[in-house]
N, C-alpha and C positions, 0 to 999 in steps of 0.2 A: 504494500500500500504506500502511495506517495501523497502525503497531505501537503497543503501549502505551508503549514508549520508542523513541528513535531506534535504527535498526538499526546495530549496530556493524560496522565494516569487518572485524573479526575473525570475524564470524558465518560459519559454513560455508555458509549460504544465499548470501551475497554472494560468497564465495570459490569455491565449487564447485557451486552449485546443489543443495546438500545440504539436503533438506527434503521436506515433504509438503504437498499441498493438496487441498481439496475445493471443488467449485463447487455452490452451493446455489441453488435456485429460490425466490425470495421473493415471496409473494403478500400481499394485504392482510391475510390471516389469519395470516401468518407464514411461516417457512421450512418447506418440505415434506420429510418423511422424514428428519428430522435424525438419528434413531437409526441409520439405515443408513450415513449419512456418517461419524458418529463411530466406528462399528464398523470401517469400512474404514481410517480414519486411525489407529485404535488398533492394528490389525494391522500397518500400516506403521511405526508408531513402535516397536513391538516388534522388527521386523526391523532398523531403523536404530539402535536403542538410544537413542531419544529419550524425553523425559518429556512425556507428553500429559496435560493436565488431565482429571479425572474427567468422565464423561458429563454429569452435572448442572452442573458448573462450566463446561465447554466450551459447553453449551447456553446457560447464563446469559450468558457472554461474547458469544456470537453475538447473542442477543436484545437485550442491552444496546447493542451497536453499532447494530443495526437501529433501536432506539428513539431513539438519540441523533443519528442521521444520516439525516434524512428523504430519501426518494427516490421517484420515480414507480413505482408497481407495475404489472405484475410486473417484476422485474429479477434480475440474476445477482449473487450475492455469493460472492467467492472467499475462502476461509479457509485461510491458510497457516501451517504449523508450521515455524519455522526450525530449522536444525541446531545453532544455538548454537556454542560453542567450549569444549570441555573443557579445553584447554591454557590458555585465558584465564579459566577459571572463569565462563564466560558461559552462562547457561541458554538454552534454546529460547524463542522468542517466538511469540505468535499475532498474525498480521497480517490485515487486512481490506482488500478492494478491491471496489467496486461498479461495475457496468457494465450497459448496456442489453442486452436479449436480442437475439441476432444473427439470429434466424429470422423469416421473414415468413409471413403467412397464406396467400399464394399458393403457397408451397412445400408446405404441407400438402395443397393441392388438386391441384397438378400434379406434385409430387415433385421430388427433387433428382437430380443426376447424380454418378456415381462414376468415378474414374480408378484403374485398377489400377497400383499403384506399382511401379517397376522394382527398388527395393531392398527386401529382405525384412525382416520383423520377426524378431528373434532370440528365439525362444520359450524358450531356455535361460537368458536373462538373469534375474537375481533381480528386476530392476526392473519386469518386466511384471506382477507381481502387486500392485504398489502404485501409488498416485497420486503419483509423484515430481515434484518441482519441476525435476528434470533433464529438461527438456521440449524441448530443441533438436531432437532427432530428429523429434518430432511436428510441430514448427513447419516444419521444412524439408520434410517430407513433405506437409503441407497446402499449402505454397507451390507445390510440384511439381504438385499436383492443380489448383490455381488457374491455373497457367501453361498447363495443358492444357484449360482451359475447363470444369473440373468444380467442383462445390461441395465435394466431400469426396474424400479419398484412401482407397484400399482396400489394406490390406497382406495379402500372403501371408506365411507364415513360411518359415524356411530349408529346410523339407522340401517346400515347394510347396503347403501346405494353406491354406485361407482362415483369416484371423486376425481382423482388426478394421479399423475406420476410424481415422484419425489422432486423432479426438476422439469416437469413437462405437463402439458394438457393432453387429454385423451379425446380421440375421435374414433367413430366407427361407422361403417357404411353397410346398410342392409337394403337389398332391393332398390338400389340406386338412390337411397335417401341417406343424408348425412346426419348423424346423431352426435351429440356431445353433452356431458353433464352440465346442467345449468349452474349458475353461480350459487344457487341455494344448496347445492351439494357440498359446498365448502371449497371448491376449486379456486385457484388464483385466477383473476381476470387477466390472462396472458395477452401480451401485445399481438402475438401471432395468432392466438385463438380468435380474436375479433377479426383480424385480416382474413383468416380462412373462412369464417362464416360469411363475410361480405363477398369474398371471391366465389364461394359456392353458389350464392344467389345470382351472381353475375354470369355464371356459366350454366344456369338453370338446373342446379342440383338442389332439390328441396332440403331444408335444414330444420332440425328440431333440437331444442335445448330442454332437457328434462331430467327426471330422476330415473335411473336405469339400474338394473341388477347385474350381477356377474353373469348370470345365465343369459341375459340379453347380449352381453358382450360375446359370449361363446357361440352365439348364433349368427354373428356378423360375417359378412362376406369379406370385408377388409377392415383392418385396424391400423391407425397411425397415431403418432405423438407429435406434438409441436412445442417448440420454444424459440427464443430469439436466435440461438446459434444453430440448432438443427434444422430449422424450417419445418419441412414435412418429413417425418421418419417412419417408414413402413414397419409394421410389427409382424414377425414371422411365427412367434410362439408366445403363448400365455400359459405359464407353468408347463403342464404336459400336453396342452392343446396346440396343435400345429395348424398354421394357416398358409394357404397358397399365396405366393407373392407374384403379382402380375409383372410381366416384362415392362421395362421403362417405356418402350414404344407402344404399349397396348392402348388401343383407343376405346376399349370396352370398360377399362378399369376407372372407376370414379376417383380412386386415389391418384392414379397417374394423370388424369385430367386436371385435378386440383394442383398436382405438383407442377405441371406445365404452366398453368395459370399463375401460380405463385412465382415461378422462375421469371416469367414475363413481368410481373409486378415489380420484383426486385430489380430487374434490368431497367425498367422505366425509372425507378428511383435513382439508380446509378447514373443513367444517362442525364437525368435532370440535374443531379448534383455536379456532374462533370461539366455540363453546359454552364451552370452558374459559376463554377470555378474558373472556366476559361474567360467568362465575361469580366470577372474580378481581376 
């Protein structure tokens, strides 16, 4: 983490994991969908009572850090807003951390595996609606999935309905209809989650957000996960249940149709940012 000033031991981020973060995908053209990430962090800062820089100032800080610290594209950039310390009159800070992308090309071809986690996600917790730095529950759940030979863990909520992955949102397709757990399930309002829902409607794929069971998932034709770094990631296995993965060129696969639409959306964003950069 690189803060503008050394992080104080009084900061609630260090003491309690009190803060927010966003993980950005950085391309040669710049960070993607910055406005969506700022909007979510802004909602979180309102809930936690933190002072977040304005959208323009936040974006300038992000871009300034990218320009000043060269790295191989594409990569992940974590932007953290610390909790500060009101008692010590210590304001919140913005911190940055770069890392390589964790996903491989082969995973997009053959898919990843999921493990249904034994512990539930508490859909009543106020933390489920924000990207909190209090992330220990997610880390432990991801480690549980890895110990069981899976790439990602899948949470059900306390009522037994499908919720989300430890670091991703869940989608499934049945009879050419796209389903995803609603926010009432306790899933995080992911930036890519909303983009995928909008994209599906634009390519005439019906969408439903609701409360679904694990049995509903096992009846799906296709399953995929999303987050800011993975985009759309096919799922080939849920515990012992195997799913066929359509070829990337398949025109019958709803997953692959959405994948192509998403790639085009990203390319439009990249082209737009490149054009702006050339004009500047």
